[in-house]
PDB file of N, CA, C and O in Angstrom:
ATOM      1  N   MET A   1     229.083  -1.808  29.890  1.00  0.00           N
ATOM      2  CA  MET A   1     229.591  -2.853  29.400  1.00  0.00           C
ATOM      3  C   MET A   1     229.866  -3.716  31.088  1.00  0.00           C
ATOM      4  O   MET A   1     230.344  -3.290  32.139  1.00  0.00           O
ATOM      5  N   SER A   2     229.425  -4.780  30.777  1.00  0.00           N
ATOM      6  CA  SER A   2     229.095  -5.849  31.924  1.00  0.00           C
ATOM      7  C   SER A   2     230.483  -6.164  32.811  1.00  0.00           C
ATOM      8  O   SER A   2     231.419  -6.691  32.210  1.00  0.00           O
ATOM      9  N   ASP A   3     230.591  -5.921  33.903  1.00  0.00           N
ATOM     10  CA  ASP A   3     231.798  -5.896  35.109  1.00  0.00           C
ATOM     11  C   ASP A   3     232.163  -7.157  34.274  1.00  0.00           C
ATOM     12  O   ASP A   3     233.326  -7.028  33.892  1.00  0.00           O
ATOM     13  N   GLU A   4     231.565  -8.441  33.800  1.00  0.00           N
ATOM     14  CA  GLU A   4     232.427  -9.373  33.769  1.00  0.00           C
ATOM     15  C   GLU A   4     233.324  -9.275  32.843  1.00  0.00           C
ATOM     16  O   GLU A   4     234.315  -9.995  32.970  1.00  0.00           O
ATOM     17  N   ILE A   5     233.211  -8.077  31.281  1.00  0.00           N
ATOM     18  CA  ILE A   5     233.323  -8.459  30.262  1.00  0.00           C
ATOM     19  C   ILE A   5     234.659  -7.187  30.855  1.00  0.00           C
ATOM     20  O   ILE A   5     235.683  -7.431  30.218  1.00  0.00           O
ATOM     21  N   GLU A   6     234.815  -6.353  31.539  1.00  0.00           N
ATOM     22  CA  GLU A   6     234.966  -5.556  32.023  1.00  0.00           C
ATOM     23  C   GLU A   6     236.417  -6.276  32.370  1.00  0.00           C
ATOM     24  O   GLU A   6     237.558  -6.110  31.939  1.00  0.00           O
ATOM     25  N   ALA A   7     236.007  -6.884  33.050  1.00  0.00           N
ATOM     26  CA  ALA A   7     237.185  -7.127  34.136  1.00  0.00           C
ATOM     27  C   ALA A   7     237.761  -8.689  33.771  1.00  0.00           C
ATOM     28  O   ALA A   7     238.094  -9.482  34.650  1.00  0.00           O
ATOM     29  N   LYS A   8     237.839  -9.104  31.727  1.00  0.00           N
ATOM     30  CA  LYS A   8     238.290 -10.448  31.377  1.00  0.00           C
ATOM     31  C   LYS A   8     239.270  -9.182  30.492  1.00  0.00           C
ATOM     32  O   LYS A   8     240.371  -9.372  29.974  1.00  0.00           O
ATOM     33  N   ARG A   9     238.611  -8.098  30.515  1.00  0.00           N
ATOM     34  CA  ARG A   9     239.502  -7.189  29.165  1.00  0.00           C
ATOM     35  C   ARG A   9     240.264  -7.017  30.039  1.00  0.00           C
ATOM     36  O   ARG A   9     241.326  -7.301  29.485  1.00  0.00           O
ATOM     37  N   VAL A  10     240.584  -6.652  31.393  1.00  0.00           N
ATOM     38  CA  VAL A  10     241.331  -5.727  32.461  1.00  0.00           C
ATOM     39  C   VAL A  10     242.758  -6.535  32.536  1.00  0.00           C
ATOM     40  O   VAL A  10     243.911  -6.104  32.539  1.00  0.00           O
ATOM     41  N   ARG A  11     242.076  -8.289  32.614  1.00  0.00           N
ATOM     42  CA  ARG A  11     243.398  -9.246  32.670  1.00  0.00           C
ATOM     43  C   ARG A  11     244.180  -9.935  31.399  1.00  0.00           C
ATOM     44  O   ARG A  11     245.014 -10.829  31.258  1.00  0.00           O
ATOM     45  N   TRP A  12     243.434  -9.005  30.528  1.00  0.00           N
ATOM     46  CA  TRP A  12     243.933  -9.235  29.314  1.00  0.00           C
ATOM     47  C   TRP A  12     244.805  -7.940  29.033  1.00  0.00           C
ATOM     48  O   TRP A  12     245.924  -8.006  28.525  1.00  0.00           O
ATOM     49  N   HIS A  13     244.386  -7.138  29.289  1.00  0.00           N
ATOM     50  CA  HIS A  13     245.601  -5.852  29.206  1.00  0.00           C
ATOM     51  C   HIS A  13     246.963  -5.671  30.345  1.00  0.00           C
ATOM     52  O   HIS A  13     247.952  -4.941  30.282  1.00  0.00           O
ATOM     53  N   SER A  14     246.514  -6.702  31.412  1.00  0.00           N
ATOM     54  CA  SER A  14     247.526  -6.715  32.373  1.00  0.00           C
ATOM     55  C   SER A  14     248.289  -7.723  31.835  1.00  0.00           C
ATOM     56  O   SER A  14     249.307  -7.941  32.492  1.00  0.00           O
ATOM     57  N   ARG A  15     248.134  -8.455  30.799  1.00  0.00           N
ATOM     58  CA  ARG A  15     249.417  -9.211  30.307  1.00  0.00           C
ATOM     59  C   ARG A  15     250.203  -8.702  29.429  1.00  0.00           C
ATOM     60  O   ARG A  15     249.919  -8.838  28.239  1.00  0.00           O
ATOM     61  N   ARG A  16     251.165  -8.124  29.755  1.00  0.00           N
ATOM     62  CA  ARG A  16     252.639  -7.352  28.503  1.00  0.00           C
ATOM     63  C   ARG A  16     253.494  -7.743  28.447  1.00  0.00           C
ATOM     64  O   ARG A  16     254.440  -6.963  28.337  1.00  0.00           O
ATOM     65  N   GLY A  17     253.742  -9.067  28.480  1.00  0.00           N
ATOM     66  CA  GLY A  17     254.818 -10.011  28.013  1.00  0.00           C
ATOM     67  C   GLY A  17     256.194  -9.517  28.895  1.00  0.00           C
ATOM     68  O   GLY A  17     257.240 -10.020  28.486  1.00  0.00           O
ATOM     69  N   MET A  18     256.271  -8.929  29.634  1.00  0.00           N
ATOM     70  CA  MET A  18     257.681  -8.378  30.155  1.00  0.00           C
ATOM     71  C   MET A  18     257.345  -9.291  31.976  1.00  0.00           C
ATOM     72  O   MET A  18     256.551  -8.976  32.863  1.00  0.00           O
ATOM     73  N   LEU A  19     258.149 -10.217  31.916  1.00  0.00           N
ATOM     74  CA  LEU A  19     257.726 -11.082  33.202  1.00  0.00           C
ATOM     75  C   LEU A  19     257.883 -10.303  34.165  1.00  0.00           C
ATOM     76  O   LEU A  19     256.816 -10.516  34.740  1.00  0.00           O
ATOM     77  N   GLU A  20     258.579  -9.301  34.999  1.00  0.00           N
ATOM     78  CA  GLU A  20     258.271  -8.342  35.828  1.00  0.00           C
ATOM     79  C   GLU A  20     257.472  -8.042  35.961  1.00  0.00           C
ATOM     80  O   GLU A  20     256.962  -8.471  36.995  1.00  0.00           O
ATOM     81  N   LEU A  21     256.503  -6.959  35.024  1.00  0.00           N
ATOM     82  CA  LEU A  21     255.333  -6.595  34.756  1.00  0.00           C
ATOM     83  C   LEU A  21     254.558  -8.058  35.188  1.00  0.00           C
ATOM     84  O   LEU A  21     254.197  -8.142  36.362  1.00  0.00           O
ATOM     85  N   ASP A  22     254.325  -9.066  34.392  1.00  0.00           N
ATOM     86  CA  ASP A  22     253.108  -9.728  33.962  1.00  0.00           C
ATOM     87  C   ASP A  22     252.784 -10.649  36.381  1.00  0.00           C
ATOM     88  O   ASP A  22     251.789 -10.956  37.038  1.00  0.00           O
ATOM     89  N   VAL A  23     254.276 -10.653  36.643  1.00  0.00           N
ATOM     90  CA  VAL A  23     254.347 -11.328  37.975  1.00  0.00           C
ATOM     91  C   VAL A  23     252.923 -10.441  38.638  1.00  0.00           C
ATOM     92  O   VAL A  23     251.867 -10.888  39.086  1.00  0.00           O
ATOM     93  N   LEU A  24     253.313  -9.296  38.510  1.00  0.00           N
ATOM     94  CA  LEU A  24     252.612  -7.782  39.155  1.00  0.00           C
ATOM     95  C   LEU A  24     251.315  -8.289  39.295  1.00  0.00           C
ATOM     96  O   LEU A  24     250.693  -8.922  40.148  1.00  0.00           O
ATOM     97  N   LEU A  25     250.974  -7.523  37.525  1.00  0.00           N
ATOM     98  CA  LEU A  25     250.078  -7.215  37.046  1.00  0.00           C
ATOM     99  C   LEU A  25     249.159  -8.475  36.942  1.00  0.00           C
ATOM    100  O   LEU A  25     248.058  -8.323  37.472  1.00  0.00           O
ATOM    101  N   VAL A  26     249.358  -9.498  36.456  1.00  0.00           N
ATOM    102  CA  VAL A  26     248.267 -10.183  35.796  1.00  0.00           C
ATOM    103  C   VAL A  26     247.578 -10.719  37.585  1.00  0.00           C
ATOM    104  O   VAL A  26     246.363 -10.615  37.756  1.00  0.00           O
ATOM    105  N   PRO A  27     248.355 -11.184  38.611  1.00  0.00           N
ATOM    106  CA  PRO A  27     247.127 -11.396  39.502  1.00  0.00           C
ATOM    107  C   PRO A  27     246.316 -10.566  40.554  1.00  0.00           C
ATOM    108  O   PRO A  27     245.356 -10.710  41.311  1.00  0.00           O
ATOM    109  N   PHE A  28     247.410  -9.433  40.112  1.00  0.00           N
ATOM    110  CA  PHE A  28     246.353  -7.934  40.880  1.00  0.00           C
ATOM    111  C   PHE A  28     244.841  -8.448  39.379  1.00  0.00           C
ATOM    112  O   PHE A  28     243.831  -9.138  39.519  1.00  0.00           O
ATOM    113  N   ALA A  29     245.123  -8.070  38.729  1.00  0.00           N
ATOM    114  CA  ALA A  29     243.715  -7.792  37.877  1.00  0.00           C
ATOM    115  C   ALA A  29     242.688  -8.814  37.944  1.00  0.00           C
ATOM    116  O   ALA A  29     241.485  -8.653  37.744  1.00  0.00           O
ATOM    117  N   GLU A  30     243.504 -10.249  38.351  1.00  0.00           N
ATOM    118  CA  GLU A  30     242.790 -12.174  38.390  1.00  0.00           C
ATOM    119  C   GLU A  30     242.056 -11.778  40.132  1.00  0.00           C
ATOM    120  O   GLU A  30     241.162 -12.442  40.657  1.00  0.00           O
ATOM    121  N   GLU A  31     242.495 -10.979  40.533  1.00  0.00           N
ATOM    122  CA  GLU A  31     242.523 -11.047  42.288  1.00  0.00           C
ATOM    123  C   GLU A  31     242.143 -10.144  43.503  1.00  0.00           C
ATOM    124  O   GLU A  31     242.016 -10.392  44.703  1.00  0.00           O
ATOM    125  N   ALA A  32     242.009  -9.026  42.773  1.00  0.00           N
ATOM    126  CA  ALA A  32     241.936  -7.741  43.432  1.00  0.00           C
ATOM    127  C   ALA A  32     241.527  -6.810  42.904  1.00  0.00           C
ATOM    128  O   ALA A  32     240.894  -6.110  43.694  1.00  0.00           O
ATOM    129  N   PHE A  33     241.588  -6.197  41.353  1.00  0.00           N
ATOM    130  CA  PHE A  33     240.817  -5.712  40.551  1.00  0.00           C
ATOM    131  C   PHE A  33     239.408  -5.040  40.809  1.00  0.00           C
ATOM    132  O   PHE A  33     239.145  -3.845  40.677  1.00  0.00           O
ATOM    133  N   THR A  34     238.493  -6.130  41.234  1.00  0.00           N
ATOM    134  CA  THR A  34     236.922  -6.531  41.206  1.00  0.00           C
ATOM    135  C   THR A  34     236.460  -5.964  42.453  1.00  0.00           C
ATOM    136  O   THR A  34     235.303  -5.544  42.452  1.00  0.00           O
ATOM    137  N   GLY A  35     237.227  -5.854  43.663  1.00  0.00           N
ATOM    138  CA  GLY A  35     237.380  -5.437  44.937  1.00  0.00           C
ATOM    139  C   GLY A  35     237.171  -4.203  44.880  1.00  0.00           C
ATOM    140  O   GLY A  35     236.167  -3.701  45.383  1.00  0.00           O
ATOM    141  N   LEU A  36     238.331  -3.329  44.090  1.00  0.00           N
ATOM    142  CA  LEU A  36     238.765  -1.872  44.537  1.00  0.00           C
ATOM    143  C   LEU A  36     237.560  -1.094  44.261  1.00  0.00           C
ATOM    144  O   LEU A  36     236.453  -1.613  44.114  1.00  0.00           O
ATOM    145  N   SER A  37     237.829   0.352  44.182  1.00  0.00           N
ATOM    146  CA  SER A  37     236.862   0.753  44.263  1.00  0.00           C
ATOM    147  C   SER A  37     236.718   1.939  42.599  1.00  0.00           C
ATOM    148  O   SER A  37     237.719   2.273  41.966  1.00  0.00           O
ATOM    149  N   ALA A  38     235.333   2.353  42.228  1.00  0.00           N
ATOM    150  CA  ALA A  38     235.600   2.783  41.029  1.00  0.00           C
ATOM    151  C   ALA A  38     236.727   3.576  41.002  1.00  0.00           C
ATOM    152  O   ALA A  38     237.647   3.386  40.205  1.00  0.00           O
ATOM    153  N   ASP A  39     236.708   4.472  41.843  1.00  0.00           N
ATOM    154  CA  ASP A  39     238.023   5.485  41.302  1.00  0.00           C
ATOM    155  C   ASP A  39     239.467   4.085  41.082  1.00  0.00           C
ATOM    156  O   ASP A  39     240.015   3.898  39.996  1.00  0.00           O
ATOM    157  N   ASP A  40     239.783   3.365  42.241  1.00  0.00           N
ATOM    158  CA  ASP A  40     240.497   2.940  42.185  1.00  0.00           C
ATOM    159  C   ASP A  40     241.275   2.258  40.606  1.00  0.00           C
ATOM    160  O   ASP A  40     242.449   2.229  40.235  1.00  0.00           O
ATOM    161  N   GLN A  41     239.171   1.457  39.561  1.00  0.00           N
ATOM    162  CA  GLN A  41     239.569   0.816  38.944  1.00  0.00           C
ATOM    163  C   GLN A  41     240.001   1.475  37.770  1.00  0.00           C
ATOM    164  O   GLN A  41     240.936   1.157  37.036  1.00  0.00           O
ATOM    165  N   ALA A  42     239.192   2.462  37.669  1.00  0.00           N
ATOM    166  CA  ALA A  42     239.458   3.775  36.320  1.00  0.00           C
ATOM    167  C   ALA A  42     240.906   3.542  37.090  1.00  0.00           C
ATOM    168  O   ALA A  42     241.488   2.541  36.674  1.00  0.00           O
ATOM    169  N   ARG A  43     241.621   4.288  38.159  1.00  0.00           N
ATOM    170  CA  ARG A  43     243.774   3.973  37.656  1.00  0.00           C
ATOM    171  C   ARG A  43     244.070   2.814  37.404  1.00  0.00           C
ATOM    172  O   ARG A  43     244.852   2.497  36.508  1.00  0.00           O
ATOM    173  N   TYR A  44     243.697   2.309  37.887  1.00  0.00           N
ATOM    174  CA  TYR A  44     244.425   1.171  37.404  1.00  0.00           C
ATOM    175  C   TYR A  44     244.132   0.710  35.657  1.00  0.00           C
ATOM    176  O   TYR A  44     244.807  -0.054  34.967  1.00  0.00           O
ATOM    177  N   ARG A  45     242.990   1.417  35.312  1.00  0.00           N
ATOM    178  CA  ARG A  45     242.986   1.312  33.389  1.00  0.00           C
ATOM    179  C   ARG A  45     243.495   2.254  33.253  1.00  0.00           C
ATOM    180  O   ARG A  45     243.297   2.497  32.062  1.00  0.00           O
ATOM    181  N   GLN A  46     244.215   3.245  33.755  1.00  0.00           N
ATOM    182  CA  GLN A  46     244.987   4.505  33.285  1.00  0.00           C
ATOM    183  C   GLN A  46     246.360   4.013  33.200  1.00  0.00           C
ATOM    184  O   GLN A  46     247.081   4.338  32.257  1.00  0.00           O
ATOM    185  N   LEU A  47     246.879   3.006  34.432  1.00  0.00           N
ATOM    186  CA  LEU A  47     247.663   2.406  33.987  1.00  0.00           C
ATOM    187  C   LEU A  47     248.421   1.484  33.148  1.00  0.00           C
ATOM    188  O   LEU A  47     249.533   1.682  32.659  1.00  0.00           O
ATOM    189  N   LEU A  48     247.711   0.494  33.049  1.00  0.00           N
ATOM    190  CA  LEU A  48     247.760  -0.227  31.518  1.00  0.00           C
ATOM    191  C   LEU A  48     247.494   0.646  30.105  1.00  0.00           C
ATOM    192  O   LEU A  48     247.108   0.112  29.065  1.00  0.00           O
ATOM    193  N   GLU A  49     247.698   1.713  30.212  1.00  0.00           N
ATOM    194  CA  GLU A  49     247.737   2.438  28.900  1.00  0.00           C
ATOM    195  C   GLU A  49     248.443   2.976  28.569  1.00  0.00           C
ATOM    196  O   GLU A  49     248.446   3.535  27.473  1.00  0.00           O
ATOM    197  N   CYS A  50     250.125   3.039  30.173  1.00  0.00           N
ATOM    198  CA  CYS A  50     251.267   3.410  30.251  1.00  0.00           C
ATOM    199  C   CYS A  50     252.222   2.522  29.463  1.00  0.00           C
ATOM    200  O   CYS A  50     251.954   1.375  29.108  1.00  0.00           O
ATOM    201  N   GLU A  51     253.407   3.192  29.216  1.00  0.00           N
ATOM    202  CA  GLU A  51     254.161   2.409  28.087  1.00  0.00           C
ATOM    203  C   GLU A  51     254.805   1.312  29.203  1.00  0.00           C
ATOM    204  O   GLU A  51     254.573   1.524  30.393  1.00  0.00           O
ATOM    205  N   ASP A  52     255.502   0.304  28.867  1.00  0.00           N
ATOM    206  CA  ASP A  52     255.941  -0.918  29.588  1.00  0.00           C
ATOM    207  C   ASP A  52     257.553  -0.240  30.203  1.00  0.00           C
ATOM    208  O   ASP A  52     258.136  -0.466  31.264  1.00  0.00           O
ATOM    209  N   PRO A  53     257.845   0.457  29.292  1.00  0.00           N
ATOM    210  CA  PRO A  53     259.496   1.428  30.232  1.00  0.00           C
ATOM    211  C   PRO A  53     258.821   1.533  31.391  1.00  0.00           C
ATOM    212  O   PRO A  53     258.884   0.949  32.473  1.00  0.00           O
ATOM    213  N   ASP A  54     257.913   2.728  30.773  1.00  0.00           N
ATOM    214  CA  ASP A  54     257.600   3.465  31.945  1.00  0.00           C
ATOM    215  C   ASP A  54     256.986   2.597  33.284  1.00  0.00           C
ATOM    216  O   ASP A  54     256.942   3.128  34.394  1.00  0.00           O
ATOM    217  N   LEU A  55     256.593   1.420  33.082  1.00  0.00           N
ATOM    218  CA  LEU A  55     255.428   0.615  34.255  1.00  0.00           C
ATOM    219  C   LEU A  55     256.930   0.374  34.822  1.00  0.00           C
ATOM    220  O   LEU A  55     257.417   1.030  35.743  1.00  0.00           O
ATOM    221  N   PHE A  56     257.627  -0.737  34.082  1.00  0.00           N
ATOM    222  CA  PHE A  56     258.947  -1.064  34.745  1.00  0.00           C
ATOM    223  C   PHE A  56     259.966  -0.213  35.169  1.00  0.00           C
ATOM    224  O   PHE A  56     260.924  -0.644  35.812  1.00  0.00           O
ATOM    225  N   THR A  57     259.857   0.794  34.907  1.00  0.00           N
ATOM    226  CA  THR A  57     261.350   1.965  36.167  1.00  0.00           C
ATOM    227  C   THR A  57     260.178   2.303  37.646  1.00  0.00           C
ATOM    228  O   THR A  57     260.627   2.889  38.631  1.00  0.00           O
ATOM    229  N   TRP A  58     258.740   1.856  37.595  1.00  0.00           N
ATOM    230  CA  TRP A  58     258.225   2.491  38.313  1.00  0.00           C
ATOM    231  C   TRP A  58     257.964   1.306  39.293  1.00  0.00           C
ATOM    232  O   TRP A  58     258.168   1.329  40.506  1.00  0.00           O
ATOM    233  N   PHE A  59     257.603   0.535  38.748  1.00  0.00           N
ATOM    234  CA  PHE A  59     257.448  -1.111  39.536  1.00  0.00           C
ATOM    235  C   PHE A  59     258.495  -1.232  39.586  1.00  0.00           C
ATOM    236  O   PHE A  59     257.707  -2.100  39.960  1.00  0.00           O
ATOM    237  N   MET A  60     259.749  -1.332  39.628  1.00  0.00           N
ATOM    238  CA  MET A  60     260.915  -1.677  39.882  1.00  0.00           C
ATOM    239  C   MET A  60     261.784  -0.457  41.309  1.00  0.00           C
ATOM    240  O   MET A  60     262.902  -0.540  41.820  1.00  0.00           O
ATOM    241  N   GLU A  61     260.705   0.512  41.529  1.00  0.00           N
ATOM    242  CA  GLU A  61     261.367   1.697  41.941  1.00  0.00           C
ATOM    243  C   GLU A  61     262.477   2.846  41.873  1.00  0.00           C
ATOM    244  O   GLU A  61     262.741   3.600  42.810  1.00  0.00           O
ATOM    245  N   HIS A  62     263.069   2.857  40.642  1.00  0.00           N
ATOM    246  CA  HIS A  62     263.749   3.707  40.155  1.00  0.00           C
ATOM    247  C   HIS A  62     263.207   5.157  40.094  1.00  0.00           C
ATOM    248  O   HIS A  62     263.918   6.130  40.347  1.00  0.00           O
ATOM    249  N   GLN A  63     262.063   5.230  39.786  1.00  0.00           N
ATOM    250  CA  GLN A  63     261.501   6.515  39.595  1.00  0.00           C
ATOM    251  C   GLN A  63     259.796   6.403  40.160  1.00  0.00           C
ATOM    252  O   GLN A  63     259.344   5.258  40.191  1.00  0.00           O
ATOM    253  N   VAL A  64     258.792   7.632  40.630  1.00  0.00           N
ATOM    254  CA  VAL A  64     258.134   7.704  40.823  1.00  0.00           C
ATOM    255  C   VAL A  64     257.416   8.441  39.842  1.00  0.00           C
ATOM    256  O   VAL A  64     257.799   9.588  39.612  1.00  0.00           O
ATOM    257  N   PRO A  65     256.336   7.929  39.157  1.00  0.00           N
ATOM    258  CA  PRO A  65     255.621   8.814  38.248  1.00  0.00           C
ATOM    259  C   PRO A  65     255.130  10.522  38.731  1.00  0.00           C
ATOM    260  O   PRO A  65     255.461  10.911  39.851  1.00  0.00           O
ATOM    261  N   ASP A  66     254.822  10.883  38.368  1.00  0.00           N
ATOM    262  CA  ASP A  66     254.537  12.572  38.293  1.00  0.00           C
ATOM    263  C   ASP A  66     253.588  12.853  38.917  1.00  0.00           C
ATOM    264  O   ASP A  66     253.490  13.676  39.827  1.00  0.00           O
ATOM    265  N   ASN A  67     252.360  11.788  38.204  1.00  0.00           N
ATOM    266  CA  ASN A  67     250.588  10.864  38.656  1.00  0.00           C
ATOM    267  C   ASN A  67     250.509  10.977  39.561  1.00  0.00           C
ATOM    268  O   ASN A  67     251.592  10.646  40.043  1.00  0.00           O
ATOM    269  N   ALA A  68     249.416  11.475  40.807  1.00  0.00           N
ATOM    270  CA  ALA A  68     249.697  11.333  42.141  1.00  0.00           C
ATOM    271  C   ALA A  68     248.677  10.040  42.137  1.00  0.00           C
ATOM    272  O   ALA A  68     248.845   9.169  42.991  1.00  0.00           O
ATOM    273  N   ASP A  69     247.244   9.879  40.825  1.00  0.00           N
ATOM    274  CA  ASP A  69     246.954   8.640  40.333  1.00  0.00           C
ATOM    275  C   ASP A  69     247.797   7.490  40.306  1.00  0.00           C
ATOM    276  O   ASP A  69     247.690   6.830  41.340  1.00  0.00           O
ATOM    277  N   LEU A  70     248.192   7.262  39.894  1.00  0.00           N
ATOM    278  CA  LEU A  70     249.078   6.781  39.214  1.00  0.00           C
ATOM    279  C   LEU A  70     250.294   6.231  40.340  1.00  0.00           C
ATOM    280  O   LEU A  70     250.226   5.020  40.552  1.00  0.00           O
ATOM    281  N   ALA A  71     251.329   6.927  41.039  1.00  0.00           N
ATOM    282  CA  ALA A  71     251.953   7.073  42.427  1.00  0.00           C
ATOM    283  C   ALA A  71     250.804   5.096  43.055  1.00  0.00           C
ATOM    284  O   ALA A  71     251.186   3.926  43.071  1.00  0.00           O
ATOM    285  N   ARG A  72     248.899   6.012  43.584  1.00  0.00           N
ATOM    286  CA  ARG A  72     248.772   5.538  44.146  1.00  0.00           C
ATOM    287  C   ARG A  72     248.149   4.438  43.731  1.00  0.00           C
ATOM    288  O   ARG A  72     247.353   3.969  44.544  1.00  0.00           O
ATOM    289  N   ILE A  73     248.285   3.787  42.541  1.00  0.00           N
ATOM    290  CA  ILE A  73     247.802   2.432  42.019  1.00  0.00           C
ATOM    291  C   ILE A  73     248.700   1.446  41.982  1.00  0.00           C
ATOM    292  O   ILE A  73     248.438   0.245  42.043  1.00  0.00           O
ATOM    293  N   ILE A  74     250.243   2.159  41.837  1.00  0.00           N
ATOM    294  CA  ILE A  74     251.203   1.464  41.692  1.00  0.00           C
ATOM    295  C   ILE A  74     251.335   0.728  43.400  1.00  0.00           C
ATOM    296  O   ILE A  74     251.652  -0.452  43.551  1.00  0.00           O
ATOM    297  N   GLU A  75     251.148   1.304  44.121  1.00  0.00           N
ATOM    298  CA  GLU A  75     251.994   1.391  45.702  1.00  0.00           C
ATOM    299  C   GLU A  75     251.016   0.023  45.555  1.00  0.00           C
ATOM    300  O   GLU A  75     251.534  -1.063  45.815  1.00  0.00           O
ATOM    301  N   LEU A  76     249.152   0.091  45.006  1.00  0.00           N
ATOM    302  CA  LEU A  76     247.896  -0.963  45.175  1.00  0.00           C
ATOM    303  C   LEU A  76     248.726  -2.748  44.456  1.00  0.00           C
ATOM    304  O   LEU A  76     248.478  -3.943  44.618  1.00  0.00           O
ATOM    305  N   VAL A  77     249.337  -2.260  43.982  1.00  0.00           N
ATOM    306  CA  VAL A  77     249.645  -3.391  42.675  1.00  0.00           C
ATOM    307  C   VAL A  77     251.119  -3.867  44.074  1.00  0.00           C
ATOM    308  O   VAL A  77     250.894  -4.952  44.611  1.00  0.00           O
ATOM    309  N   ARG A  78     252.296  -3.213  44.521  1.00  0.00           N
ATOM    310  CA  ARG A  78     253.291  -3.832  45.092  1.00  0.00           C
ATOM    311  C   ARG A  78     252.599  -4.014  46.215  1.00  0.00           C
ATOM    312  O   ARG A  78     253.438  -4.528  46.956  1.00  0.00           O
ATOM    313  N   GLU A  79     251.795  -3.941  46.703  1.00  0.00           N
ATOM    314  CA  GLU A  79     250.455  -3.946  48.358  1.00  0.00           C
ATOM    315  C   GLU A  79     250.580  -5.230  48.111  1.00  0.00           C
ATOM    316  O   GLU A  79     250.971  -5.988  48.999  1.00  0.00           O
ATOM    317  N   HIS A  80     250.270  -5.669  46.882  1.00  0.00           N
ATOM    318  CA  HIS A  80     249.060  -6.606  46.601  1.00  0.00           C
ATOM    319  C   HIS A  80     250.194  -7.933  46.358  1.00  0.00           C
ATOM    320  O   HIS A  80     250.138  -8.936  47.069  1.00  0.00           O
ATOM    321  N   ALA A  81     251.132  -7.784  45.342  1.00  0.00           N
ATOM    322  CA  ALA A  81     252.003  -8.815  45.872  1.00  0.00           C
ATOM    323  C   ALA A  81     252.964  -8.901  46.704  1.00  0.00           C
ATOM    324  O   ALA A  81     253.986  -9.573  46.560  1.00  0.00           O
ATOM    325  N   ARG A  82     252.671  -8.213  47.623  1.00  0.00           N
ATOM    326  CA  ARG A  82     253.827  -8.079  48.436  1.00  0.00           C
ATOM    327  C   ARG A  82     252.885  -9.528  49.916  1.00  0.00           C
ATOM    328  O   ARG A  82     253.515 -10.338  50.596  1.00  0.00           O
ATOM    329  N   ASN A  83     251.845  -9.387  49.916  1.00  0.00           N
ATOM    330  CA  ASN A  83     250.998 -10.064  50.854  1.00  0.00           C
ATOM    331  C   ASN A  83     250.475 -11.111  49.560  1.00  0.00           C
ATOM    332  O   ASN A  83     249.530 -10.359  49.323  1.00  0.00           O
ATOM    333  N   ARG A  84     250.399 -11.586  49.115  1.00  0.00           N
ATOM    334  CA  ARG A  84     250.111 -12.495  48.093  1.00  0.00           C
ATOM    335  C   ARG A  84     250.672 -14.109  49.182  1.00  0.00           C
ATOM    336  O   ARG A  84     250.603 -15.237  48.695  1.00  0.00           O
TER     337      ARG A  84
END
């Protein structure tokens, strides 16, 4: 799959329909995803497979995911949002 097609697919899947998630995930997908390492891109794709209630809980800092890879990518998304 070409990088451009993959980036479009990731942007599409970043739209969750929940404002609190969309304001974090969509800009991250549009502005930062292609600049990530292959490992972090894989982490982000893994994150997109999670359920919205879990994502909301993690991004609002009510809980931390047990998976260290997910915790890393969540922090990268938060950092991107803070620095925009």
